[in-house]
C-alpha positions as CSV (number, residue, x, y, z in Angstrom):
1,M,175.6,210.3,171.8
2,R,177.2,213.7,171.2
3,L,178.2,216.4,173.5
4,I,178.1,219.7,171.8
5,I,179.8,222.8,173.6
6,F,178.9,226.4,172.7
7,F,180.7,229.4,174.1
8,D,181.1,233.0,173.7
9,V,183.8,234.4,176.1
10,P,185.4,237.8,175.8
11,V,188.7,238.3,174.3
12,A,189.2,242.0,174.9
13,T,192.3,241.8,177.3
14,S,195.3,239.5,177.5
15,D,193.8,237.8,180.6
16,D,190.5,237.3,178.7
17,R,192.4,235.8,175.7
18,K,194.5,233.5,178.2
19,R,191.2,232.2,179.7
20,Y,189.8,231.5,176.2
21,R,193.1,229.7,175.1
22,K,192.7,227.5,178.4
23,L,189.2,226.6,177.5
24,H,190.0,225.8,173.8
25,Q,193.2,223.7,174.8
26,L,191.0,221.7,177.2
27,L,188.4,221.1,174.6
28,V,191.1,219.9,172.0
29,K,192.7,217.8,174.6
30,E,189.4,216.0,175.5
31,G,188.9,215.1,171.8
32,F,186.3,217.8,170.9
33,L,186.2,218.8,167.1
34,M,185.6,222.4,166.1
35,I,182.6,222.4,163.9
36,Q,182.2,226.2,163.9
37,Y,184.0,229.0,165.5
38,S,183.0,228.5,169.3
39,V,180.9,225.2,168.7
40,Y,182.8,221.9,169.5
41,V,181.4,218.4,169.4
42,R,182.6,215.0,170.7
43,I,181.2,211.5,170.6
44,V,180.6,210.1,174.1
45,L,179.6,206.6,175.2
46,N,176.5,207.4,177.3
47,K,175.0,210.2,179.3
48,Q,177.2,209.7,182.4
49,S,180.4,210.2,180.4
50,A,178.7,213.2,178.9
51,L,177.8,214.6,182.3
52,F,181.4,213.8,183.6
53,L,182.7,215.8,180.6
54,E,180.4,218.7,181.3
55,E,181.7,218.9,184.9
56,R,185.2,219.2,183.7
57,I,184.5,221.8,181.2
58,K,182.3,223.7,183.8
59,N,185.4,223.7,186.2
60,A,187.6,225.2,183.4
61,A,185.2,227.7,182.0
62,P,185.7,231.4,182.3
63,I,183.5,233.1,184.8
64,D,182.9,235.9,182.2
65,G,180.8,235.1,178.8
66,V,178.7,232.1,178.3
67,V,179.4,228.3,178.0
68,Q,176.6,226.1,177.2
69,S,176.4,222.2,176.5
70,L,173.9,220.1,174.7
71,I,173.8,216.3,174.7
72,I,172.1,214.8,171.7
73,T,171.9,211.2,170.3
74,E,173.6,210.2,167.2
75,Q,170.3,210.0,165.3
76,Q,169.6,213.6,166.1
77,Y,173.2,214.6,165.1
78,S,172.7,213.0,161.7
79,N,169.7,215.0,161.3
80,I,171.9,218.2,161.0
81,K,171.5,219.9,157.4
82,F,173.9,222.1,155.7
83,L,172.0,225.3,154.4
84,S,175.4,226.6,153.4
85,G,179.0,225.3,153.4
86,K,180.2,221.9,153.5
87,K,180.4,219.0,156.0
88,I,183.6,218.5,157.7
89,D,185.4,215.5,156.5
90,D,186.9,214.4,159.8
91,V,186.5,210.7,161.2
92,R,185.7,212.3,164.6
93,N,182.8,213.9,163.1
94,T,181.4,210.5,161.8
95,D,179.9,207.5,163.3
96,D,181.9,205.1,161.2
97,R,184.1,203.9,164.1
98,L,181.1,203.7,166.6
99,I,180.3,200.4,167.7
100,V,177.0,200.0,169.5
101,I,176.7,197.2,171.7
């Protein structure tokens, strides 16, 4: 499964930028990969672990702005089509190391 986080938070003031950096640092620390600006993705083992991560991010999300999450399966994620640009060649963005038991 994949957990995708989308966000649009203000960065007008220094406090806003500080809150943005905290959210960004949390996502990186939790193993998320930026696939577009303000769009991060991470492989999760199951729905329970996705919900756990969602809760952690919810607790750190800035009050202003919008932070959204989406849980999808590997099959759904593999159906992403690149209409422009190219795929990110990062091991965290593939299922090569994923073992399904």
